[in-house]
N, C-alpha and C positions, 0 to 999 in steps of 0.2 A: 436434530435437523441435519440433513445431508446438504452440503453446499460445495461449490467449486471454488478453487483458488488458482491464481496464476502466479507462479514464482518467477520473478524477473531478476536474473543475475547480470551484472554488468558484462557486456560483450558476448553474451550467450543467448541462444534461443530460449523463449519462455517455456516453462513446464506447467502443464495443466494437471491438477490433482483434485480428487474428491476427498472431502474431509467431513467428519461428523462433529457437530456442535450440539451440546445439550441445550434444551430450552432455557431461556433466561427469565422465566416468569416466577422465580423464587425470591425476587427482590434483591438478589445479590449480583445480578448481571452475569456476564459470561467471561469475565476477565481471566480467570484461571484457565479455562479451556482455551481461550484465544492465545494466551501466553504459552501454553504447552505446545500449540501448533506452530506459532510464529517464531519464538525466540531460537529454536534450533536452526532456523533458516537465517534470520536476520542478526542474531546475536542479542546480547543484553545491553541496554534496556530498549524495549520496543517503544515506538512512537506511533500513535494513531494519526492518520491524515485523511481528511474528508476530500473526496475527489469526485469528478464527473468522468465516467468512463463507459465505453462500450466493450463489454467483456469479450465479444466476438471479434473485436478489432475494427468495427465500422464506425459510423458517425451517429448512431442512435444513443447518445450519451444519457446516462442516468446516474443518480447519486449512488456512490458505493464507498466502501472503506478500504484503505490501503494502510499497510504498516511497514515501517522502516526502522533502522537502527538510529536511535536518537543521538548517539554520540559518534556516528560515523565520520563526520567532518573533523572531529577533534582527535581522532586516533593519529598515531605517528607511525608510518605515514597515513594520511587520510585514506579512507576506503575509495576505490575508483568510482567515478561518476557513472550513474545508471541512467542512460539516455531515455530509455523507454519509460521508466518510472518518473523521470523529470518531466517529460512531456505530459503525462497524465496529471501529475501534481500541479503543474503550471496552468493547465486548462481550467481548473477551479478558480484560480485568481483572475484569469482572463475573462471567463464567463460571468463571474459574480462581482468583480470589482473593476472591470474595464481596463485592466493593465494592458498597455499596447505593446510593450517591448518585453517579450518572453525572457530574453537573456538577462534582463535586469532583476528577475525573480530568483529566489534561491533554487538550488539544484538538489537532487536526491543522490546520495552516494550509497554504495553497497547494495546488498540484496533488498528486494521489496516484495511484499506479498499483497496481491490485489484480490479482494473477495468479490464474488459475483454480485453481491447485494449488500445492504446494510447489515452489519453484524455487531457493531459497537453499541452496547446498551449499558 
């Protein structure tokens, strides 16, 4: 299945790419394929984040999958904050849990990969 990803690096314009994912109907899911695409960008280990995003940058938000480096906050020094990915990440908490103060929520650091639709199975 061909899908699009948005690669968001801290302080840089986002990069749009087309990627090919195998069908995940073999009962094994698509973790290996996702890892091969994502970890060269985010580093190891990857972390899945459920988000609400409009892939085209508007306000037509829908459920999507984003991946980040799970240990980015713990590196020495920590990876730089990713403002674009943080905004997308926090939207899920605000929309689903009523969090009123975005800055009270965790931030995303380092590279992030946003998929156009749900891919985590």
